[in-house]
C-alpha positions as CSV (number, residue, x, y, z in Angstrom):
1,M,62.1,112.5,96.3
2,K,65.8,111.9,96.2
3,N,68.1,113.4,98.9
4,Y,70.9,115.2,97.0
5,M,72.7,116.4,100.1
6,F,74.6,113.1,100.5
7,G,74.8,112.1,96.9
8,D,74.4,108.7,95.4
9,K,76.0,106.0,97.6
10,K,77.0,103.9,94.6
11,N,79.2,106.6,93.1
12,K,80.8,107.3,96.5
13,I,81.8,103.6,96.9
14,K,83.3,103.5,93.4
15,D,85.4,106.6,94.1
16,T,86.8,105.1,97.3
17,E,87.7,101.7,95.7
18,R,90.4,103.4,93.5
19,S,93.9,103.8,95.1
20,L,96.7,106.0,93.8
21,I,100.4,105.3,94.3
22,S,101.7,108.8,93.4
23,E,104.9,109.8,91.6
24,T,106.5,110.6,94.9
25,V,105.9,107.2,96.4
26,S,108.1,104.1,96.3
27,I,106.8,100.8,97.7
28,E,108.5,97.5,98.2
29,G,106.3,94.4,98.9
30,T,103.1,92.8,97.8
31,I,100.1,95.0,97.0
32,N,96.6,93.5,97.2
33,S,93.4,95.4,96.4
34,S,89.8,94.4,95.7
35,G,89.3,97.7,93.8
36,A,91.5,99.5,91.4
37,I,95.1,100.8,91.7
38,D,96.8,103.5,89.7
39,V,100.6,103.4,89.8
40,A,102.4,106.6,89.0
41,G,105.3,105.9,91.4
42,L,107.6,102.9,91.8
43,V,106.6,99.4,93.0
44,K,108.9,96.5,93.7
45,G,106.9,93.4,94.3
46,P,103.7,91.7,93.0
47,V,100.5,93.7,92.5
48,I,97.2,91.9,92.7
49,S,94.0,93.9,92.0
50,K,90.8,93.9,90.1
51,E,92.0,96.8,87.9
52,I,95.6,98.0,87.6
53,V,96.8,101.1,85.6
54,I,100.5,101.9,85.4
55,R,100.7,105.5,84.4
56,E,103.4,107.0,82.2
57,T,105.5,107.9,85.2
58,G,104.8,104.6,86.9
59,S,107.0,101.5,87.1
60,V,106.4,98.0,88.5
61,T,109.1,95.4,89.0
62,G,107.3,92.1,89.8
63,S,104.2,90.3,88.6
64,I,100.8,91.8,88.0
65,E,97.5,90.0,88.3
66,G,94.1,91.6,87.6
67,D,90.9,91.5,85.6
68,R,91.8,94.7,83.7
69,V,95.5,95.9,83.3
70,E,96.7,99.0,81.5
71,I,100.4,99.7,81.0
72,H,101.4,103.2,80.0
73,G,104.7,103.2,81.9
74,H,107.3,100.6,82.7
75,M,106.6,97.0,83.6
76,D,109.3,94.4,84.4
77,G,107.6,91.0,85.1
78,K,104.7,88.7,84.2
79,I,101.3,90.1,83.5
80,S,98.2,88.0,84.0
81,G,94.7,89.4,83.2
82,D,91.5,89.1,81.4
83,D,91.8,92.4,79.4
84,I,95.2,93.9,78.9
85,I,96.2,97.2,77.2
86,V,99.7,98.2,76.5
87,G,99.6,101.9,75.6
88,S,101.9,103.8,73.1
89,T,104.2,104.9,76.0
90,G,104.1,101.4,77.6
91,T,107.2,99.2,78.0
92,V,106.8,95.5,79.1
93,K,109.7,93.3,79.8
94,G,108.1,90.0,80.6
95,D,105.4,87.5,79.5
96,I,101.8,88.5,79.0
97,E,99.0,86.0,79.7
98,F,95.4,87.2,78.8
99,A,92.0,85.5,78.7
100,N,89.8,87.9,76.7
101,N,91.5,90.8,74.9
102,L,95.0,92.2,74.4
103,K,95.4,95.6,72.8
104,T,98.7,97.1,71.9
105,E,98.8,100.7,70.7
106,N,101.3,101.9,68.1
107,G,104.6,102.5,69.8
108,A,104.1,99.9,72.6
109,D,107.4,98.0,73.4
110,I,107.0,94.4,74.5
111,D,109.9,92.0,75.2
112,G,108.3,88.6,76.2
113,Y,105.9,85.9,75.2
114,I,102.2,86.5,74.7
115,K,99.8,83.7,75.5
116,K,96.0,83.6,75.3
117,T,94.5,81.4,78.0
118,H,91.1,79.7,78.1
119,G,88.8,81.1,80.8
120,S,89.6,83.7,83.4
121,T,93.3,84.2,84.4
122,S,92.2,86.0,87.6
123,K,92.4,84.1,90.9
124,L,90.8,87.1,92.7
125,K,87.9,86.4,95.0
126,P,85.6,89.3,96.0
127,D,86.5,88.7,99.7
128,F,90.2,87.7,99.4
129,L,91.3,90.8,101.3
130,F,88.9,90.5,104.2
131,S,88.8,88.0,107.1
132,K,85.7,85.9,107.9
133,S,83.1,87.3,110.2
134,K,82.8,86.2,113.8
135,E,79.6,84.1,113.1
136,E,81.4,82.1,110.4
137,K,84.3,81.5,112.8
138,K,81.9,80.4,115.6
139,S,80.0,78.0,113.3
140,K,83.4,76.4,112.2
141,E,84.5,76.1,115.8
142,N,81.2,74.4,116.8
143,G,81.8,71.7,114.1
144,S,79.1,73.0,111.7
145,P,80.0,72.2,108.1
146,E,81.2,75.2,106.1
147,T,79.7,75.7,102.6
148,V,81.6,77.7,100.1
149,L,80.0,78.9,96.9
150,N,81.9,80.5,94.1
151,K,80.0,82.2,91.3
152,D,83.1,81.9,89.0
153,S,83.4,78.2,89.4
154,E,85.4,77.3,86.3
155,F,88.2,74.9,85.8
156,L,91.5,76.8,85.8
157,A,94.4,75.3,84.0
């Protein structure tokens, strides 16, 4: 029997991984997220996230790097991603570098070079945002060798 009082933990986690920069917010600096970011406000600086959506009211001046990127507002800078969508209301002033798919809707405005790369363009690691645990720090201090495994071990150009 499933306990419905607390809901499904997997769905709760997905909801909390999405961040919103609302229309009333202006941010200057680097933004990092291991989840998803919706930008409806203004951002000056690089944005690095697994998924990035610039809404119609949103504007980013700086580079964007993510697995999935959607532009429905204004983007001024380089975009690097695996899957990129430039919507009908999207404006991009900068180069686009994609690994898998690029979709441009009718009305999209792009002023820059477009390049398809081989392999993933993402340099994101699942734990890039979080520091190492105390145990890992202790083993390194004690001289134990540190083993690093990366499931996405590809050669990046």
